[in-house]
Structures are given as C-alpha cells and as structure tokens.
N, C-alpha and C positions, 0 to 999 in steps of 0.2 A: 480386613486389614492384613497386610503381609508382615511377618516377623522381620523387624528392622535388621537383625543380624544376618538375615539371608539375602539382603539386597546389596549388590555390589555395583560400583560405578567403574566403568572401563572407558578410557579414551579411545576414540576411533583412530586407528593407525594403519589400516589397510583397506583394500577395496571391498573385501567381504564385509567388514564392519560398516563401511560406508553404505553399502547396499542395504544392510539391515537398518541403518539410521534412516535412509530415504524411504524405505517401504514400511517403516513402523506405523505411520499414521493410519494405514489401512486397518490395523488392529484396534485403534481407538474408535474409528468411525464406521466400523463394519456394519452396524445396524442403522446408520443415519442416512436418510435419503436427501438431507440438506447439504451435507459436506460436498465440496468440489475437489476431486482428486487432482493433484498436479500431474504433469507429464513426467514420467521417470527420466526420460532422456534430458529434459530441461533441468531436473534436479541434479543429475550427474554433472552437467555443465556448471550449474550454480556453485557447486562445491569443488570445482576444479580450479586451482590457482592459476593454471595456464590459460584459462578461458574466461575467468571472471575478474575484471579490473579492480573490484573491491579489494582483492588480496594485495594489490600493489601498495596500498597505504594502511593496511589493517592486519591484525592477527586474529586467527580463528582456531578454536579448538572444540571439536565435537565430542560429546560424551553419551554413553548408553547406560541405562540402569538395567541390570540383569538379575534374574533369580533362577538358579538352576539352568543357566545358559539361555533362558528365554527373556526377551526384552520386555521391560515394564514401562520404560520411558526414555526420553532423549532430551538433550539441551545443547545449545551452542554457547560458548563463552567468547565474547568479541571485544577487541580493542580497536576502536575506530579512530585512528590518529588524525584523520581529517577533522572529525568532530572536536577532538581535544585541542588541536591547534587553533581551530576557529573560536572556541569558547575559552581557551586557556584554562582548562580544568583537567581532572583525571577521572572521568566517568567511564566505567566499563559497562558493557551491555550483555544481556542474555537474549537469545532468540531461538526460534525453531523448537520451542518447548511443546512437547506432547507427552501425555502420561495416562496410563490406565488409572482407574479410581483407587489409587494406593497412595496414601499420604506419606508413608515412609519413603517410598521411591521419589516422590516429589521433593521432600525435604533434602534427601541426599543429593539430588540433582542440583537444587539451588545452592546447597552448601559447597558442592564441588566447583560449580561455576564461580561462586564468590571467592573461594580460596584461590583458584587459578588466576583470577583478576587481581586479587590482593597481592599475591606473590609478584606480580608485574607492576606494582605501584599504583593501582587504581584505588580510589577512596570510596566509591559508591558503585552500585550496580542498577541499571535501568533496563526495562524491557516489557514485553517482548519486542524485539526489532529483528526483522528478517531481510536485510542486514541493517538497514537504517530507516529513517523516516522517508527516504526516497523510495522505499519498497513497502512490503506488507508489514504492518505493525499493530500491536494491541491485542488484548483479549476481548472477545465479545462480551458486552455488558448488558445490552438490551437488544431485543430482536431475534430471539432464539428460534422463532417459528418461521424464519425466512432464510432462504439460501443466500449466500454472498454473491456479489457481482464480481466482475473481473478485478483481480488483484486486491480483493478484500478478504479478511480472514473469517473463518467460522470455527469457534472453539466451544467446548462443553462449559456449562455453567459452573461446574465444580472447580475449574481452573481458577476462578476468582477466590473461592474458599481456600484452595491450596496456597495461593500467593499470600493471602492475608495470614493464614496459619503459619507460614514460613517467615513472617516478619516483614513482608513487603507492604508498602503503603502507596496510595494513589499519588502519581506524579502529574498526570494530565488525562482528561477524557477527550475523545474525538467523536464528532457527530457525522452522521450520514443523513442527507436530506432526500426525501422522495418528492419529485415534481411530476405531475401528470397534466395532460392537456386540459382536462376538465377542472383542475385546481389552479392553473396558472392565472394570476390576476393581471390580465393584460392592461386593464384600464389605468392601473397605477403607473405604468411605464410608458404608455402611448404618447402622452404629451412630451415626455423627455426624449423619446425616440424621434418624434416629429421635429423637435427642436434641433437635435443633432443632424437629422437628415437635411436640414436647410443650411447647415454649415459646410463649407467646402474644405475646412481644415481637418475634419474627423472622418475617417473611413474604416469600415469593418469589411475585410475581404477573406476569401478562402485561401488556404495554403496553396502555393504553387508547386505541384509535384515535379515539374520539370526543373525546378531550382531547389530540389530537396535539401541538398547540403547547406546552401545559403539560408534557407528558411529555418532549418532546425538549429543553426547557429544563432539566428535571431531569437528563437524561442529559448535556447539555453541562456542567453544573456538576460532576457527578461525574467526568466525563472530565478536565476541566481540573485538578481537585483531586487526583485519584488518579494521574495520569500526570506531574505536574509535576516529580517527582524522577527520572524516567527519562531516560537519556541521549538527547539529540537531540530531546526533546519541545519542541514549539512550541505555545503556547496558540492555540486557534482563536478568531478574532473571531466576533462574532455573525453577520456577513454570510457568512463562510466556512462556519460551521456550518449556517446556513439553506440555503446553496447545496448543501452535501453532503446534507442531509436531503431536499431536493427530488429529488436524483439517486437516493437510496435508496428513497424512498417507493413507487414503482411496483412494486418487487419485494419489499417488506417483507411478511413473514408474521407477524402479531401473536403467533402461537404461539411464535415464535422470538426474540422480544425480551422479556427478563425484567428486572424491577426488584426489587431486594432492599431491604426496608425493615426498620429496627430502631426499634421504638417509634413507628412511623408516619413515621420520617425516612428519605428515600431514602439508602441507604448504598452501593449498588453496582448494577451492571447488566451484562447480557451482550447483545451484538448479534450475531445469526446471520443470514446471508443465503443463499438458494439459490445454488449455483454456476451462474452464467449463462454461463460461458465457452463451453460447447458451442453455445449459441445465437449467440454472437458469431462463432464459427467458421463457422456455417451461412450467415451473411449476408455474411461477408468484407468488412466495412467499410461496406456500403450497405444501408439498410432499404427505401428507396423506389426505384422504384414497385412492385416485384414481390416483395420479400422479407420484408415485414412479417409476413404470416401465417405464413411459415416460422419467423420469429423467435419469435413467440408460441407456436407449437407446441413448439419446442425448449425454451422457458422452462418450460412445463408438465411437461416430461419430465426436469427436472433430477434427477440421481441422488444428489448429495451437497451438502453445505453448507460454508460457511466461517464459522467463529466469528471475527469480525473484532475484536471488543473484549470484554474481560472486565475489569471494573474495580471496585475496592473503595476507598472513601474512606480516606485515611490513618488517621483516628481509629478506624476499624473493622477495620483489618488485624490479622493474627495472632490472630484469634479463631476460626479454623475456617470463617469465612464464605466464603472463596475456594473451599474444598472443597465447601461446600454449593452454591454457585453453579455450579461445574463439574458437579456431579451433576445438579442441576435442569436445566441446559442440555442435558446428555446425554439426559435423560428427554424434554425438549421436542422434541429432534431426532427421537427415535424415535417419539414420538406423531404428529409431522408426516409420518411415512412415510419417513424417511431412515435409513440405517444407517451412513453414513460421513461424517466431518467432518474438515476441516482447521482446526486452531487456529493462526492466524498473524496477525502474526508476534510472536515474543518475543525479547527481547535475550538474547544468549548468557550474560550474567552475571546475569540475573534469576533468581536461585536459587529464590526463593519460588514463583513461578508455574511454573518449569520442573520443579521437583521434584513439585509438585502434579499437573502433567500426566503426568509419568512414573509416579507412583503410581497414576494412574487408568488406566494402560495405554497412554498415548500414546507414539508413536515419532517421534523427530526425524528425519524422512525427507527434508527439504530444508533447505538452508542458503543464505543470501545474504550478500554482503559489501559493505560501504560503505568507500570509500577516502578518503584524505586526503593532502595534501601542503602544505608551506609554499611561499608564493609571493612573499615579500618580496624 
C-alpha cells in the first residue's frame, strides 16, 4: 500500500500529460498476455476535441494519480449532455479507469472525478464508460481467463474490489454470449426460418457497399429506434455515427452485415465484425514504421467474430424476427469461414434477446459490471 499523503492527483492539461495518460495501461498489463493494447494513434484521436465528435456535446476532464512523479493510475470525468437531455437527469460518468494495485490511488481518483462532477451540478457518478454505452464500458466481472474481442474491455479483478471499497455499487451487469457451430441449436429455428422463407414480405439481405451512405443511415435509424428503451442508451448524433462508421469500414465484411426488411421497409439489422484483437496484440500499440504489414497479416487470419449489434425496430418486435435474424447471422458467419462468434453485449435483464441466444445454444461466458454512486 502506498502512503496516501504521497499520492497526488493532477489534471491532464498538456500533450505530455496526455501521452502519459494514454500509455499508462501498459504499466498495469505489462505481465498480462490477455490484455489487448489499443493503437496509440487511435487514442490520441479519441482524446482530441477536434477529431472526436463526442466533445461536441460533452465535457471531459482527464486526471492522473502520481507519486514521486510516477503515474499510479488514471481516470476521466465525463458529462454527457446527450445522455442527460435524453433521460432528463444529472448523471455524471467516469471512464478510462486504470490503476496499479494501490487502493489509496484508486480512492483519490474516484474522489477527484466525483468532486469535479459535483461542482458542475451532477448528482451521481456512473461507469466505467469510455465514453458511453455506444463504446467500451464496464469492468470485467467473469471470464478473466480469456482475452477480450473487438471493442470489449479486459480489466484486473481487483478493480471490482477497488470500486466497492470506494463506495460504488452495482448499477447493471452486461453479458457476452459465446456461440460455436457445434453448439448452435439449428433444429429449434429451422421451422421458423422455413416459414419466413415462404413469405414474400420478409427478406434478409447483405448490406450494399455501393450504397454505403444510404445503408448506414438506415442502420442508424434502426439502431436509435430499437435501442431507445434499453437502459443506458444514448442516441448517436449524425457526426458520432459517421465517425464510428469510418472506423468500422476498413474491416467490414459485407457478408457479415445483414439488413432485415418487411414489405421493403428496413425493420432490423445485425452487424458482425472480425475479431481484430489478435492483430492489435501483434503490433502492441504502434503500426508504423515496421508493424503495418504484420497487422494486416494478423487481420486476415482472424479466427472468430463479434456480433456487435442485433436490432429490431419496436413495431416489428415479438414476431419471431429476432430468431430469424439470429439464425441468418449464424449462417452468414459460417459462410464467411468462421465457426465461433461472441455476441456482446446484452443487458442482464434483456430477457427477450438473452432467451433467444440461449435457445440458439449461446453460453453466457463473460460478464461485465457498471457501477454507480450518489455524489451530492
């Protein structure tokens, strides 16, 4: 344990401190073969208000915990005005939390983030969110023996103890389901799929890359409509959605993006991406000047996928269409040459989708936890 008097919290106010903030996770996961390093270039863009549209509607303050000039931890305090306008509340958030096994540093980081939020009128603090539920969120709760897939977190088990020791309590758990070819229960869905195949009003098709802008706008509309009732949902602005699409497009396989139509009307979609985590491990944060070719080779050798989104517009729900889309997504994954998929994440109390995944043979093999505390 570190002497609490020797731990100081400093706001990130210049490029040098920002680079320390970005590179600090390497200190935490130095001995972990499971952690997936981000690209430093991408992290610099993420925290650049000129390049990340999240800053257009939100406030962000980064903090470092230091002892003798050496970093012990980091945290971001976030005010997401899109969230607070949507829910008509005053919830502040913390994110990007990383800390060496030092409870004093963790306490000071949480206290500093809470104070910064309270001074700006927030009444509670929730997280981790990096930056919102539209991005990476949660501390790993179960599944510490497995690496994360694309855009999912990996965090030490002691982060859970730190959060609870600092007065945070569970807000919501998130589940990740594993589905393999040998586990998928085809016979439960074949009659339903056959029924839909005989109907002319229902169609599942691949995304049309030649009409990319129009297709992604359809997906955005379905996403915002279908997820609006989900806990923690924050509608994506056009700028945020376009920013995300630009990040995804280089690794998108059109075979793995499906759009469900009913009478020609877009009613749902599923978005599946190759798991690029092994490629990120290979380059360890830096693409250039020598690791770009290695990165591309690793991308081509991806062995599994992550089903990031599966959505049905509210007016088309509870008609069996979710089961149809799950089945067609599984078929698309197999046709593309993969036999393993992670479907993540789902809310612990999203009974409709969780039961559908379990009926299909999915196993809830990882869990993540989001915490909350009052700060008035």
